[in-house]
Residue, then its C-alpha position, 0 to 999 in steps of 0.5 A: m500499500n503506497w502513501r497515497s492509499r494510506r493517506i486516503l484511508g486515514n482521511i476516511g477514518r478521521f471522517i468516520i470518527l468526526a461523524i460519530f462525534l457529530l451524531a452524538v452531539v446533534l442527535p440529543i438536540y434533535w430529539m429534544f426539539i422534535t419532542s417539544l413539537k409532539t403531542n403528549p399521547e405521541i410522546i408517551n406512546a411506547q408501542r411506536l417510536t416516531y423520528r419526526p412529529e406526526t402532528v406539529t403542535p405548539e401546545n408545549y411552548v404555550a403551556l410553558f409560558e402560561l402554566f409555568s411562568y417561563a418568562g419569569l424564569l428566563k428573567n431570573s436566569l438572565i439577571v443572575s447569569v449576566s451580572s455574575g458573568l460581567c463581574v467575573t470578567l472584570l475581576s478576572i481581567l484585574g487578577g489575570y493582569s496582576l498575575a501576568r505582569y507583576k512580581f510579588r511574594g506568594k504569586e506562585t502559591m496563589v496560582i496553585f491555590f486557584l488551580v487546587t480549587q478546581m479539584i474541589p467539587g462545588i457541592l462541598v462548599i454549598i453547606p458552609l456557604y449556605i450557613i454564611l449566606s443565611r446569617l447575612g440574610l441572603i438566602d432566597t435572593h439573587a444576591g446569594l446566588f450571585i455570590y456563589y457563581l462568583i466564587a465558583n467561576l472566578p478562580f478558573c477565569v483568573i487563570t485563563m485570563r492570565s494565560f491570555f495576558e501572557r500571550i500579549p507582548y510586553s513590548l506593546e505596553e512599553a511602546a505605549r508608555v514611551d508615547g506617554c500612556t500610563r499603565l492603566q491607559s496602556l491596559l485599556r487602549i492597547v492590551l484589552p482591545s488586542m485580547f478581546p477574544g479572550i475577554v469574550a471567552v471568559f465572559v461566555f464561560a462564566f455566563i454558561g457556568a451560571w446559566n446551566e447550574l442547578i444544585a446551588g439554585t435548588i438549595l439557595i432559592n426556595t421561592p418559585q418567583m426567584w427560581t432560575i430556568p434549571v430549577g424551574l424545569k426540575t419541577l416538571i419531573g414529578k414522582y409519578n409523572v414527567q411532563w416531557g413535552v413541556l420539559m423539552a420545550g423549556a430545554a430547547l428555549a434554554l439552549l438558544p442563548t448559549a448557542l447564540m453566544f457560541a456562534a458569536m464567540q467563534k468569529f472572535v476566536v478566529a480573529g487571531l489575537t495579536a498575531g503580527a502586531v509586533k515585529e520582535 
């Protein structure tokens, strides 16, 4: 077998592997979407499996908004996710810049501490944090949920932002300082615009971490009017009955903001950071 045949077989093998991974990702999303458009008798019919709705109906989406106040769940999730995402991004910029540009005692220890926190399951800190938030009167509030998401997402985002800052040549800042910029001005006018894709990536990570979280929302929030989308959808799973159609409709709508964010983030990642900005 010559090299051309081996190359063709290798390309075919890679194509098959990628197709399997693609199918594993797309099939659950497709099944969720078509289930949300089926009638309840068709969903629970165990005798006949259908791969597309026999009768397309919006009744599950109508029930989602009329019976389960999905608009309120959406508002609560947006408030908590956007606010925590913005705050985590801002603090990550400051923390990442400090770790990348300054030298101080305990710097490496701090980095190791941030990395170690990623090995600790988040559920372990829920009970101590619940006690603290309870004494502060922040249980059943968006502020308490905001604090948890800040604590959970900040260490990883700081480490990620540090790596983005380290990719920016320090000569860019030195050139700006020579031109009369202060350190803050060089950060705002030179460095941050150059690493905009990294900032977007950190925000999306923090946003999705808050958007999809369920356990902390279930423990820290008790009032239905304060529930986020994952907590509200969990109530559709009863002890003896699961409202599959409404549940899939809610999951399909919850997937839409994150899908749009990933689509928007992709074009920034492809942009290429500071490639060619400085000739060393």
